[in-house]
VEXKOL-517613 format. One line per 10 residues: for each residue x negated, y, z of C-alpha. Coordinates in nm, 2 decimals. Each point is the difference from the previous one (the first is absolute). Layout:
BEGIN
X,Y,Z; ... .
This chain:
BEGIN
-0.55,0.65,-2.50; -0.23,-0.18,0.25; 0.27,-0.10,0.23; 0.22,-0.12,-0.30; -0.29,-0.22,-0.11; -0.03,-0.15,0.34; 0.36,-0.06,0.02; 0.05,-0.16,-0.34; -0.34,-0.20,-0.02; -0.14,-0.07,0.34 .
0.32,-0.05,0.24; 0.08,-0.31,-0.17; -0.35,-0.14,0.09; 0.04,0.07,0.37; 0.16,-0.26,0.23; 0.27,0.15,0.25; -0.01,0.32,-0.15; 0.33,0.13,-0.13; 0.11,0.31,-0.21; 0.33,0.17,0.05 .
0.06,0.30,-0.23; 0.17,0.30,0.15; 0.07,0.25,-0.25; -0.14,0.36,0.07; -0.20,-0.13,0.30; -0.37,0.04,0.00; -0.21,-0.34,-0.01; -0.09,-0.12,0.33; -0.11,-0.33,0.17; 0.22,-0.10,0.27 .
-0.16,-0.26,0.24; 0.25,-0.22,0.20; -0.03,-0.22,0.30; 0.10,-0.36,-0.04; 0.33,0.13,0.16; 0.04,0.23,-0.29; -0.07,0.30,0.24; -0.17,0.31,-0.19; -0.35,0.03,0.13; -0.16,0.26,-0.24 .
0.07,0.18,-0.30; -0.30,0.08,-0.23; 0.08,0.25,-0.29; -0.17,-0.12,-0.35; 0.06,0.30,-0.21; -0.36,0.14,0.04; -0.16,-0.36,-0.03; -0.19,-0.16,-0.31; 0.12,-0.34,-0.08; -0.35,-0.13,0.10 .
0.06,0.17,0.35; 0.35,-0.15,0.04; -0.15,-0.35,-0.09; -0.28,0.04,0.26; 0.25,0.12,0.26; 0.23,-0.29,-0.05; -0.28,-0.24,0.01; -0.17,0.17,0.32; 0.37,-0.06,0.15; -0.02,-0.37,-0.05 .
0.22,-0.07,-0.30; -0.10,-0.29,-0.20; -0.08,0.06,-0.37; 0.07,-0.28,-0.25; -0.18,-0.05,-0.32; 0.34,0.01,-0.18; 0.35,0.08,0.09; 0.11,-0.38,0.04; -0.33,-0.14,0.12; 0.04,-0.19,0.33 .
-0.06,0.16,0.33; -0.25,-0.19,0.23; 0.16,-0.12,0.33; -0.19,0.22,0.21; 0.13,0.30,-0.18; 0.36,-0.09,-0.02; 0.08,0.23,0.28; -0.26,0.27,-0.11; -0.04,0.28,0.10; 0.17,-0.11,0.35 .
-0.24,-0.08,0.26; 0.06,-0.20,0.32; 0.15,0.15,0.28; -0.26,0.13,0.26; 0.00,-0.20,0.34; 0.17,0.23,0.23; -0.23,0.09,0.32; 0.12,0.21,0.29; 0.00,0.36,-0.12; -0.34,0.15,0.08 .
-0.10,-0.25,0.20; -0.41,0.05,0.07; -0.24,-0.22,-0.20; -0.24,-0.25,0.17; -0.26,0.32,0.03; 0.26,0.20,0.19; 0.04,0.23,-0.34; 0.37,0.08,-0.12; 0.03,-0.12,-0.36; 0.04,0.27,-0.24 .
0.35,0.10,-0.13; 0.08,-0.14,-0.34; -0.06,0.21,-0.30; 0.31,0.16,-0.14; -0.11,-0.09,-0.35; 0.01,-0.37,0.11; 0.30,-0.21,-0.08; -0.07,-0.37,0.14; 0.36,-0.08,-0.08; -0.04,0.02,-0.38 .
């Protein structure tokens, strides 16, 4: 019931968040890159409606006041983030240290 409430009442408030019903499939959030490549699947079955809303907002989805409210210009492509500036792989920093690897949980291309 928590996921159903999120789907029916909350999804219409989020910009660039789309629902696709797959009969018999467990509910999950599928994150896609700007090229529609799958980045991650997050199961939602065990989450409360509040937890799902918090997750979606932490991921950068813009929540409107009403389903047909305008989306501010700066959020038109949300949750997409600018592509990172490409640097030579593992180039040492000014202090000679090698920069840390990107955390697997980060998705700069969202």
